[in-house]
PDB file of N, CA, C and O in Angstrom:
ATOM      1  N   MET A   1       0.829  -1.197   0.000  1.00  0.00           N
ATOM      2  CA  MET A   1       0.000   0.000   0.000  1.00  0.00           C
ATOM      3  C   MET A   1       0.872   1.259   0.000  1.00  0.00           C
ATOM      4  O   MET A   1       0.595   2.212  -0.728  1.00  0.00           O
ATOM      5  N   ASN A   2       1.929   1.255   0.824  1.00  0.00           N
ATOM      6  CA  ASN A   2       2.817   2.416   0.882  1.00  0.00           C
ATOM      7  C   ASN A   2       3.553   2.620  -0.433  1.00  0.00           C
ATOM      8  O   ASN A   2       3.767   3.756  -0.858  1.00  0.00           O
ATOM      9  N   LYS A   3       3.947   1.510  -1.089  1.00  0.00           N
ATOM     10  CA  LYS A   3       4.646   1.617  -2.368  1.00  0.00           C
ATOM     11  C   LYS A   3       3.738   2.254  -3.420  1.00  0.00           C
ATOM     12  O   LYS A   3       4.181   3.084  -4.213  1.00  0.00           O
ATOM     13  N   LEU A   4       2.474   1.861  -3.418  1.00  0.00           N
ATOM     14  CA  LEU A   4       1.522   2.421  -4.367  1.00  0.00           C
ATOM     15  C   LEU A   4       1.339   3.918  -4.138  1.00  0.00           C
ATOM     16  O   LEU A   4       1.260   4.690  -5.093  1.00  0.00           O
ATOM     17  N   PHE A   5       1.271   4.320  -2.886  1.00  0.00           N
ATOM     18  CA  PHE A   5       1.128   5.731  -2.541  1.00  0.00           C
ATOM     19  C   PHE A   5       2.339   6.530  -3.020  1.00  0.00           C
ATOM     20  O   PHE A   5       2.192   7.598  -3.613  1.00  0.00           O
ATOM     21  N   VAL A   6       3.527   6.008  -2.759  1.00  0.00           N
ATOM     22  CA  VAL A   6       4.760   6.696  -3.166  1.00  0.00           C
ATOM     23  C   VAL A   6       4.838   6.788  -4.689  1.00  0.00           C
ATOM     24  O   VAL A   6       5.202   7.834  -5.227  1.00  0.00           O
ATOM     25  N   ILE A   7       4.504   5.715  -5.379  1.00  0.00           N
ATOM     26  CA  ILE A   7       4.522   5.722  -6.843  1.00  0.00           C
ATOM     27  C   ILE A   7       3.506   6.726  -7.379  1.00  0.00           C
ATOM     28  O   ILE A   7       3.780   7.434  -8.348  1.00  0.00           O
ATOM     29  N   GLY A   8       2.332   6.786  -6.748  1.00  0.00           N
ATOM     30  CA  GLY A   8       1.314   7.754  -7.155  1.00  0.00           C
ATOM     31  C   GLY A   8       1.780   9.185  -6.985  1.00  0.00           C
ATOM     32  O   GLY A   8       1.586  10.015  -7.874  1.00  0.00           O
ATOM     33  N   ILE A   9       2.388   9.477  -5.858  1.00  0.00           N
ATOM     34  CA  ILE A   9       2.895  10.832  -5.605  1.00  0.00           C
ATOM     35  C   ILE A   9       3.998  11.176  -6.599  1.00  0.00           C
ATOM     36  O   ILE A   9       4.020  12.285  -7.133  1.00  0.00           O
ATOM     37  N   LEU A  10       4.904  10.252  -6.854  1.00  0.00           N
ATOM     38  CA  LEU A  10       5.974  10.510  -7.821  1.00  0.00           C
ATOM     39  C   LEU A  10       5.401  10.753  -9.211  1.00  0.00           C
ATOM     40  O   LEU A  10       5.872  11.626  -9.941  1.00  0.00           O
ATOM     41  N   GLY A  11       4.388   9.981  -9.572  1.00  0.00           N
ATOM     42  CA  GLY A  11       3.737  10.185 -10.858  1.00  0.00           C
ATOM     43  C   GLY A  11       3.106  11.559 -10.957  1.00  0.00           C
ATOM     44  O   GLY A  11       3.212  12.227 -11.986  1.00  0.00           O
ATOM     45  N   LEU A  12       2.449  11.982  -9.885  1.00  0.00           N
ATOM     46  CA  LEU A  12       1.849  13.312  -9.869  1.00  0.00           C
ATOM     47  C   LEU A  12       2.912  14.402  -9.960  1.00  0.00           C
ATOM     48  O   LEU A  12       2.708  15.425 -10.613  1.00  0.00           O
ATOM     49  N   LEU A  13       4.036  14.180  -9.308  1.00  0.00           N
ATOM     50  CA  LEU A  13       5.119  15.156  -9.365  1.00  0.00           C
ATOM     51  C   LEU A  13       5.668  15.273 -10.777  1.00  0.00           C
ATOM     52  O   LEU A  13       5.939  16.374 -11.256  1.00  0.00           O
ATOM     53  N   LEU A  14       5.832  14.138 -11.440  1.00  0.00           N
ATOM     54  CA  LEU A  14       6.338  14.178 -12.807  1.00  0.00           C
ATOM     55  C   LEU A  14       5.365  14.899 -13.726  1.00  0.00           C
ATOM     56  O   LEU A  14       5.779  15.718 -14.547  1.00  0.00           O
ATOM     57  N   VAL A  15       4.091  14.608 -13.598  1.00  0.00           N
ATOM     58  CA  VAL A  15       3.084  15.286 -14.413  1.00  0.00           C
ATOM     59  C   VAL A  15       3.037  16.758 -14.026  1.00  0.00           C
ATOM     60  O   VAL A  15       2.931  17.628 -14.890  1.00  0.00           O
ATOM     61  N   GLY A  16       3.115  17.035 -12.732  1.00  0.00           N
ATOM     62  CA  GLY A  16       3.070  18.415 -12.263  1.00  0.00           C
ATOM     63  C   GLY A  16       4.244  19.233 -12.737  1.00  0.00           C
ATOM     64  O   GLY A  16       4.092  20.420 -13.027  1.00  0.00           O
ATOM     65  N   SER A  17       5.423  18.622 -12.822  1.00  0.00           N
ATOM     66  CA  SER A  17       6.588  19.384 -13.248  1.00  0.00           C
ATOM     67  C   SER A  17       6.526  19.719 -14.723  1.00  0.00           C
ATOM     68  O   SER A  17       7.201  20.646 -15.171  1.00  0.00           O
ATOM     69  N   VAL A  18       5.738  18.993 -15.485  1.00  0.00           N
ATOM     70  CA  VAL A  18       5.617  19.250 -16.915  1.00  0.00           C
ATOM     71  C   VAL A  18       4.462  20.199 -17.199  1.00  0.00           C
ATOM     72  O   VAL A  18       4.602  21.124 -17.998  1.00  0.00           O
ATOM     73  N   SER A  19       3.333  19.981 -16.559  1.00  0.00           N
ATOM     74  CA  SER A  19       2.124  20.682 -16.960  1.00  0.00           C
ATOM     75  C   SER A  19       1.750  21.866 -16.080  1.00  0.00           C
ATOM     76  O   SER A  19       0.827  22.602 -16.432  1.00  0.00           O
ATOM     77  N   GLY A  20       2.402  22.080 -14.987  1.00  0.00           N
ATOM     78  CA  GLY A  20       2.025  23.156 -14.081  1.00  0.00           C
ATOM     79  C   GLY A  20       1.625  22.581 -12.738  1.00  0.00           C
ATOM     80  O   GLY A  20       1.884  21.412 -12.452  1.00  0.00           O
ATOM     81  N   TYR A  21       1.006  23.385 -11.932  1.00  0.00           N
ATOM     82  CA  TYR A  21       0.630  22.978 -10.588  1.00  0.00           C
ATOM     83  C   TYR A  21      -0.883  22.824 -10.491  1.00  0.00           C
ATOM     84  O   TYR A  21      -1.622  23.267 -11.371  1.00  0.00           O
ATOM     85  N   SER A  22      -1.332  22.194  -9.416  1.00  0.00           N
ATOM     86  CA  SER A  22      -2.766  21.918  -9.245  1.00  0.00           C
ATOM     87  C   SER A  22      -3.547  23.196  -8.970  1.00  0.00           C
ATOM     88  O   SER A  22      -3.131  24.031  -8.167  1.00  0.00           O
ATOM     89  N   CYS A  23      -4.668  23.335  -9.638  1.00  0.00           N
ATOM     90  CA  CYS A  23      -5.537  24.500  -9.434  1.00  0.00           C
ATOM     91  C   CYS A  23      -6.382  24.291  -8.179  1.00  0.00           C
ATOM     92  O   CYS A  23      -6.859  23.189  -7.911  1.00  0.00           O
ATOM     93  N   ILE A  24      -6.555  25.349  -7.430  1.00  0.00           N
ATOM     94  CA  ILE A  24      -7.430  25.312  -6.261  1.00  0.00           C
ATOM     95  C   ILE A  24      -8.642  26.175  -6.598  1.00  0.00           C
ATOM     96  O   ILE A  24      -8.520  27.371  -6.866  1.00  0.00           O
ATOM     97  N   TYR A  25      -9.796  25.551  -6.577  1.00  0.00           N
ATOM     98  CA  TYR A  25     -11.026  26.232  -6.944  1.00  0.00           C
ATOM     99  C   TYR A  25     -11.854  26.523  -5.702  1.00  0.00           C
ATOM    100  O   TYR A  25     -11.730  25.839  -4.686  1.00  0.00           O
ATOM    101  N   GLN A  26     -12.690  27.532  -5.791  1.00  0.00           N
ATOM    102  CA  GLN A  26     -13.559  27.920  -4.682  1.00  0.00           C
ATOM    103  C   GLN A  26     -14.478  26.779  -4.269  1.00  0.00           C
ATOM    104  O   GLN A  26     -14.827  26.654  -3.095  1.00  0.00           O
ATOM    105  N   GLU A  27     -14.874  25.944  -5.233  1.00  0.00           N
ATOM    106  CA  GLU A  27     -15.809  24.857  -4.955  1.00  0.00           C
ATOM    107  C   GLU A  27     -15.164  23.698  -4.190  1.00  0.00           C
ATOM    108  O   GLU A  27     -15.870  22.882  -3.597  1.00  0.00           O
ATOM    109  N   ASP A  28     -13.835  23.619  -4.200  1.00  0.00           N
ATOM    110  CA  ASP A  28     -13.140  22.531  -3.497  1.00  0.00           C
ATOM    111  C   ASP A  28     -13.390  22.631  -2.005  1.00  0.00           C
ATOM    112  O   ASP A  28     -13.399  23.724  -1.439  1.00  0.00           O
ATOM    113  N   ASN A  29     -13.596  21.474  -1.364  1.00  0.00           N
ATOM    114  CA  ASN A  29     -13.746  21.506   0.087  1.00  0.00           C
ATOM    115  C   ASN A  29     -12.368  21.671   0.744  1.00  0.00           C
ATOM    116  O   ASN A  29     -11.345  21.633   0.060  1.00  0.00           O
ATOM    117  N   TYR A  30     -12.347  21.850   2.048  1.00  0.00           N
ATOM    118  CA  TYR A  30     -11.103  22.160   2.757  1.00  0.00           C
ATOM    119  C   TYR A  30     -10.046  21.076   2.561  1.00  0.00           C
ATOM    120  O   TYR A  30      -8.874  21.392   2.352  1.00  0.00           O
ATOM    121  N   ALA A  31     -10.438  19.813   2.623  1.00  0.00           N
ATOM    122  CA  ALA A  31      -9.471  18.717   2.481  1.00  0.00           C
ATOM    123  C   ALA A  31      -8.848  18.708   1.094  1.00  0.00           C
ATOM    124  O   ALA A  31      -7.651  18.460   0.952  1.00  0.00           O
ATOM    125  N   VAL A  32      -9.647  18.974   0.079  1.00  0.00           N
ATOM    126  CA  VAL A  32      -9.122  19.009  -1.290  1.00  0.00           C
ATOM    127  C   VAL A  32      -8.182  20.196  -1.464  1.00  0.00           C
ATOM    128  O   VAL A  32      -7.125  20.065  -2.082  1.00  0.00           O
ATOM    129  N   LYS A  33      -8.559  21.353  -0.923  1.00  0.00           N
ATOM    130  CA  LYS A  33      -7.693  22.533  -0.999  1.00  0.00           C
ATOM    131  C   LYS A  33      -6.357  22.269  -0.312  1.00  0.00           C
ATOM    132  O   LYS A  33      -5.303  22.620  -0.841  1.00  0.00           O
ATOM    133  N   GLU A  34      -6.403  21.655   0.859  1.00  0.00           N
ATOM    134  CA  GLU A  34      -5.180  21.351   1.593  1.00  0.00           C
ATOM    135  C   GLU A  34      -4.307  20.361   0.812  1.00  0.00           C
ATOM    136  O   GLU A  34      -3.091  20.532   0.740  1.00  0.00           O
ATOM    137  N   PHE A  35      -4.927  19.324   0.227  1.00  0.00           N
ATOM    138  CA  PHE A  35      -4.191  18.340  -0.557  1.00  0.00           C
ATOM    139  C   PHE A  35      -3.522  18.987  -1.773  1.00  0.00           C
ATOM    140  O   PHE A  35      -2.346  18.740  -2.043  1.00  0.00           O
ATOM    141  N   LYS A  36      -4.268  19.810  -2.500  1.00  0.00           N
ATOM    142  CA  LYS A  36      -3.710  20.477  -3.678  1.00  0.00           C
ATOM    143  C   LYS A  36      -2.602  21.444  -3.283  1.00  0.00           C
ATOM    144  O   LYS A  36      -1.591  21.550  -3.977  1.00  0.00           O
ATOM    145  N   ASN A  37      -2.788  22.147  -2.176  1.00  0.00           N
ATOM    146  CA  ASN A  37      -1.763  23.062  -1.695  1.00  0.00           C
ATOM    147  C   ASN A  37      -0.478  22.308  -1.361  1.00  0.00           C
ATOM    148  O   ASN A  37       0.617  22.741  -1.722  1.00  0.00           O
ATOM    149  N   ASN A  38      -0.619  21.176  -0.668  1.00  0.00           N
ATOM    150  CA  ASN A  38       0.553  20.364  -0.330  1.00  0.00           C
ATOM    151  C   ASN A  38       1.239  19.841  -1.589  1.00  0.00           C
ATOM    152  O   ASN A  38       2.467  19.826  -1.661  1.00  0.00           O
ATOM    153  N   LEU A  39       0.458  19.412  -2.581  1.00  0.00           N
ATOM    154  CA  LEU A  39       1.036  18.960  -3.853  1.00  0.00           C
ATOM    155  C   LEU A  39       1.800  20.085  -4.535  1.00  0.00           C
ATOM    156  O   LEU A  39       2.890  19.867  -5.064  1.00  0.00           O
ATOM    157  N   ASN A  40       1.238  21.274  -4.523  1.00  0.00           N
ATOM    158  CA  ASN A  40       1.909  22.407  -5.143  1.00  0.00           C
ATOM    159  C   ASN A  40       3.225  22.724  -4.448  1.00  0.00           C
ATOM    160  O   ASN A  40       4.226  23.012  -5.104  1.00  0.00           O
ATOM    161  N   ILE A  41       3.223  22.672  -3.128  1.00  0.00           N
ATOM    162  CA  ILE A  41       4.456  22.926  -2.373  1.00  0.00           C
ATOM    163  C   ILE A  41       5.512  21.882  -2.721  1.00  0.00           C
ATOM    164  O   ILE A  41       6.671  22.221  -2.961  1.00  0.00           O
ATOM    165  N   ILE A  42       5.115  20.621  -2.746  1.00  0.00           N
ATOM    166  CA  ILE A  42       6.042  19.546  -3.098  1.00  0.00           C
ATOM    167  C   ILE A  42       6.538  19.736  -4.529  1.00  0.00           C
ATOM    168  O   ILE A  42       7.726  19.568  -4.802  1.00  0.00           O
ATOM    169  N   GLY A  43       5.639  20.085  -5.438  1.00  0.00           N
ATOM    170  CA  GLY A  43       6.020  20.299  -6.836  1.00  0.00           C
ATOM    171  C   GLY A  43       7.002  21.444  -7.000  1.00  0.00           C
ATOM    172  O   GLY A  43       7.967  21.332  -7.756  1.00  0.00           O
ATOM    173  N   ILE A  44       6.768  22.541  -6.301  1.00  0.00           N
ATOM    174  CA  ILE A  44       7.677  23.684  -6.381  1.00  0.00           C
ATOM    175  C   ILE A  44       9.038  23.319  -5.794  1.00  0.00           C
ATOM    176  O   ILE A  44      10.070  23.639  -6.384  1.00  0.00           O
ATOM    177  N   ARG A  45       9.051  22.657  -4.648  1.00  0.00           N
ATOM    178  CA  ARG A  45      10.329  22.225  -4.060  1.00  0.00           C
ATOM    179  C   ARG A  45      11.070  21.294  -5.004  1.00  0.00           C
ATOM    180  O   ARG A  45      12.288  21.395  -5.155  1.00  0.00           O
ATOM    181  N   HIS A  46      10.333  20.381  -5.642  1.00  0.00           N
ATOM    182  CA  HIS A  46      10.941  19.444  -6.590  1.00  0.00           C
ATOM    183  C   HIS A  46      11.562  20.204  -7.763  1.00  0.00           C
ATOM    184  O   HIS A  46      12.683  19.906  -8.174  1.00  0.00           O
ATOM    185  N   ASP A  47      10.838  21.179  -8.296  1.00  0.00           N
ATOM    186  CA  ASP A  47      11.352  21.965  -9.415  1.00  0.00           C
ATOM    187  C   ASP A  47      12.590  22.756  -9.018  1.00  0.00           C
ATOM    188  O   ASP A  47      13.530  22.866  -9.805  1.00  0.00           O
ATOM    189  N   ILE A  48      12.601  23.303  -7.823  1.00  0.00           N
ATOM    190  CA  ILE A  48      13.746  24.083  -7.355  1.00  0.00           C
ATOM    191  C   ILE A  48      14.963  23.179  -7.165  1.00  0.00           C
ATOM    192  O   ILE A  48      16.069  23.523  -7.581  1.00  0.00           O
ATOM    193  N   GLU A  49      14.754  22.022  -6.535  1.00  0.00           N
ATOM    194  CA  GLU A  49      15.875  21.135  -6.218  1.00  0.00           C
ATOM    195  C   GLU A  49      16.419  20.406  -7.442  1.00  0.00           C
ATOM    196  O   GLU A  49      17.636  20.321  -7.604  1.00  0.00           O
ATOM    197  N   THR A  50      15.559  19.880  -8.305  1.00  0.00           N
ATOM    198  CA  THR A  50      16.034  19.048  -9.406  1.00  0.00           C
ATOM    199  C   THR A  50      16.322  19.834 -10.678  1.00  0.00           C
ATOM    200  O   THR A  50      17.286  19.542 -11.387  1.00  0.00           O
ATOM    201  N   ILE A  51      15.498  20.821 -10.966  1.00  0.00           N
ATOM    202  CA  ILE A  51      15.680  21.575 -12.203  1.00  0.00           C
ATOM    203  C   ILE A  51      16.400  22.891 -11.938  1.00  0.00           C
ATOM    204  O   ILE A  51      16.996  23.475 -12.842  1.00  0.00           O
ATOM    205  N   GLY A  52      16.342  23.350 -10.696  1.00  0.00           N
ATOM    206  CA  GLY A  52      16.995  24.604 -10.338  1.00  0.00           C
ATOM    207  C   GLY A  52      16.207  25.833 -10.773  1.00  0.00           C
ATOM    208  O   GLY A  52      16.796  26.872 -11.071  1.00  0.00           O
ATOM    209  N   LEU A  53      14.883  25.725 -10.811  1.00  0.00           N
ATOM    210  CA  LEU A  53      14.066  26.867 -11.213  1.00  0.00           C
ATOM    211  C   LEU A  53      14.161  27.985 -10.182  1.00  0.00           C
ATOM    212  O   LEU A  53      14.194  27.744  -8.975  1.00  0.00           O
ATOM    213  N   THR A  54      14.202  29.191 -10.681  1.00  0.00           N
ATOM    214  CA  THR A  54      14.179  30.362  -9.809  1.00  0.00           C
ATOM    215  C   THR A  54      12.732  30.792  -9.594  1.00  0.00           C
ATOM    216  O   THR A  54      11.817  30.268 -10.230  1.00  0.00           O
ATOM    217  N   GLU A  55      12.538  31.739  -8.702  1.00  0.00           N
ATOM    218  CA  GLU A  55      11.189  32.251  -8.452  1.00  0.00           C
ATOM    219  C   GLU A  55      10.597  32.835  -9.733  1.00  0.00           C
ATOM    220  O   GLU A  55       9.420  32.632 -10.032  1.00  0.00           O
ATOM    221  N   GLU A  56      11.411  33.552 -10.476  1.00  0.00           N
ATOM    222  CA  GLU A  56      10.946  34.150 -11.736  1.00  0.00           C
ATOM    223  C   GLU A  56      10.540  33.064 -12.740  1.00  0.00           C
ATOM    224  O   GLU A  56       9.534  33.210 -13.434  1.00  0.00           O
ATOM    225  N   ALA A  57      11.309  31.986 -12.820  1.00  0.00           N
ATOM    226  CA  ALA A  57      10.992  30.892 -13.736  1.00  0.00           C
ATOM    227  C   ALA A  57       9.689  30.204 -13.341  1.00  0.00           C
ATOM    228  O   ALA A  57       8.907  29.815 -14.208  1.00  0.00           O
ATOM    229  N   ILE A  58       9.451  30.053 -12.049  1.00  0.00           N
ATOM    230  CA  ILE A  58       8.208  29.436 -11.585  1.00  0.00           C
ATOM    231  C   ILE A  58       7.016  30.316 -11.943  1.00  0.00           C
ATOM    232  O   ILE A  58       5.976  29.805 -12.358  1.00  0.00           O
ATOM    233  N   ILE A  59       7.154  31.624 -11.789  1.00  0.00           N
ATOM    234  CA  ILE A  59       6.073  32.548 -12.145  1.00  0.00           C
ATOM    235  C   ILE A  59       5.786  32.475 -13.647  1.00  0.00           C
ATOM    236  O   ILE A  59       4.625  32.473 -14.057  1.00  0.00           O
ATOM    237  N   ILE A  60       6.830  32.417 -14.458  1.00  0.00           N
ATOM    238  CA  ILE A  60       6.646  32.292 -15.904  1.00  0.00           C
ATOM    239  C   ILE A  60       5.992  30.960 -16.243  1.00  0.00           C
ATOM    240  O   ILE A  60       5.110  30.898 -17.099  1.00  0.00           O
ATOM    241  N   LYS A  61       6.425  29.894 -15.571  1.00  0.00           N
ATOM    242  CA  LYS A  61       5.831  28.570 -15.800  1.00  0.00           C
ATOM    243  C   LYS A  61       4.344  28.594 -15.484  1.00  0.00           C
ATOM    244  O   LYS A  61       3.540  28.047 -16.240  1.00  0.00           O
ATOM    245  N   LEU A  62       3.974  29.215 -14.389  1.00  0.00           N
ATOM    246  CA  LEU A  62       2.561  29.305 -14.025  1.00  0.00           C
ATOM    247  C   LEU A  62       1.782  30.151 -15.031  1.00  0.00           C
ATOM    248  O   LEU A  62       0.640  29.834 -15.364  1.00  0.00           O
ATOM    249  N   LYS A  63       2.396  31.215 -15.506  1.00  0.00           N
ATOM    250  CA  LYS A  63       1.711  32.106 -16.432  1.00  0.00           C
ATOM    251  C   LYS A  63       1.420  31.424 -17.765  1.00  0.00           C
ATOM    252  O   LYS A  63       0.324  31.565 -18.308  1.00  0.00           O
ATOM    253  N   TYR A  64       2.391  30.686 -18.293  1.00  0.00           N
ATOM    254  CA  TYR A  64       2.225  30.130 -19.633  1.00  0.00           C
ATOM    255  C   TYR A  64       1.774  28.673 -19.665  1.00  0.00           C
ATOM    256  O   TYR A  64       1.171  28.235 -20.644  1.00  0.00           O
ATOM    257  N   PHE A  65       2.061  27.918 -18.603  1.00  0.00           N
ATOM    258  CA  PHE A  65       1.748  26.498 -18.632  1.00  0.00           C
ATOM    259  C   PHE A  65       0.760  26.078 -17.555  1.00  0.00           C
ATOM    260  O   PHE A  65       0.334  24.924 -17.532  1.00  0.00           O
ATOM    261  N   GLY A  66       0.388  26.986 -16.665  1.00  0.00           N
ATOM    262  CA  GLY A  66      -0.564  26.660 -15.612  1.00  0.00           C
ATOM    263  C   GLY A  66      -1.950  26.440 -16.178  1.00  0.00           C
ATOM    264  O   GLY A  66      -2.390  27.195 -17.046  1.00  0.00           O
ATOM    265  N   PRO A  67      -2.645  25.421 -15.705  1.00  0.00           N
ATOM    266  CA  PRO A  67      -3.976  25.126 -16.245  1.00  0.00           C
ATOM    267  C   PRO A  67      -5.072  26.031 -15.666  1.00  0.00           C
ATOM    268  O   PRO A  67      -6.204  25.990 -16.146  1.00  0.00           O
ATOM    269  N   CYS A  68      -4.771  26.830 -14.669  1.00  0.00           N
ATOM    270  CA  CYS A  68      -5.793  27.639 -14.008  1.00  0.00           C
ATOM    271  C   CYS A  68      -6.101  28.896 -14.834  1.00  0.00           C
ATOM    272  O   CYS A  68      -5.196  29.556 -15.345  1.00  0.00           O
ATOM    273  N   ARG A  69      -7.342  29.198 -14.947  1.00  0.00           N
ATOM    274  CA  ARG A  69      -7.761  30.410 -15.664  1.00  0.00           C
ATOM    275  C   ARG A  69      -8.708  31.199 -14.807  1.00  0.00           C
ATOM    276  O   ARG A  69      -9.181  32.257 -15.221  1.00  0.00           O
TER     277      ARG A  69
END
């Protein structure tokens, strides 16, 4: 069970690093908002550590590749 969870999180991180970060919508309940927020934090840390993105690069990534409108 733990292996599946870790593989799932890694998969989400890989998809997140390519496509942007998770959108948080007003309709999401508190648990979903917290989960998406935690994913975004992990994704940003991953991008900073592995790719070396700067704050400016993350802002540009969100502007052009973020799915949120």
